[in-house]
C-alpha positions in Angstrom: -114.9 -46.9 171.2 -111.5 -45.5 170.9 -111.6 -44.1 174.6 -112.6 -47.8 175.6 -109.5 -49.2 173.9 -107.1 -46.4 175.4 -108.4 -47.2 179.0 -108.0 -50.8 178.4 -104.6 -50.2 177.3 -103.6 -48.1 180.3 -105.1 -50.6 182.5 -103.2 -53.3 181.0 -99.8 -51.4 181.2 -100.4 -50.3 184.6 -101.3 -54.1 185.7 -98.0 -55.2 183.9 -96.0 -52.6 185.9 -97.6 -53.4 189.1 -97.0 -57.1 188.6 -93.4 -57.2 187.3 -91.8 -54.0 188.4 -93.5 -52.7 191.5 -94.2 -56.0 193.4 -91.7 -57.7 195.7 -91.6 -61.3 195.1 -90.4 -63.8 197.8 -87.1 -65.5 197.5 -87.0 -69.3 197.0 -86.0 -69.8 200.5 -88.9 -67.7 201.7 -91.2 -69.6 199.6 -90.1 -72.9 200.8 -90.4 -72.0 204.4 -93.6 -70.4 204.0 -94.8 -73.6 202.1 -93.5 -75.8 205.2 -95.2 -73.6 207.6 -98.6 -73.9 205.7 -98.0 -77.7 205.4 -97.3 -77.9 209.2 -100.3 -75.9 210.1 -102.7 -77.8 207.9 -101.3 -81.2 209.3 -101.8 -79.8 212.9 -105.3 -78.5 212.2 -106.2 -81.8 210.6 -104.9 -83.8 213.5 -107.0 -81.5 216.0 -110.2 -82.0 213.9 -109.6 -85.8 213.7 -109.1 -86.0 217.5 -112.2 -84.0 218.1 -114.4 -86.1 215.5 -112.9 -89.2 217.0 -113.5 -88.6 220.3 -117.2 -87.0 219.8 -118.0 -90.2 217.8 -116.9 -92.4 220.4 -118.6 -90.5 223.2 -121.9 -90.6 221.2 -121.7 -94.4 220.7 -121.0 -95.1 224.4 -123.8 -92.7 225.6 -126.3 -94.5 223.1 -125.1 -98.0 224.5 -126.0 -96.9 228.0 -129.4 -95.7 226.9 -130.4 -99.0 225.2 
């Protein structure tokens, strides 16, 4: 049991060191820039999916009206 607690404590200490000492965190400007890029990419992808869905839906409606 003591070995397990020792390994758990070592793991915890290494995790804290990795997160707060060794990791490089982005600056506020980098974070804002990255967020804006992600929002723009999601909006662009959403517009493309909307356009494809709208076009294919109208194409299917047109094709079914021709067959009737």
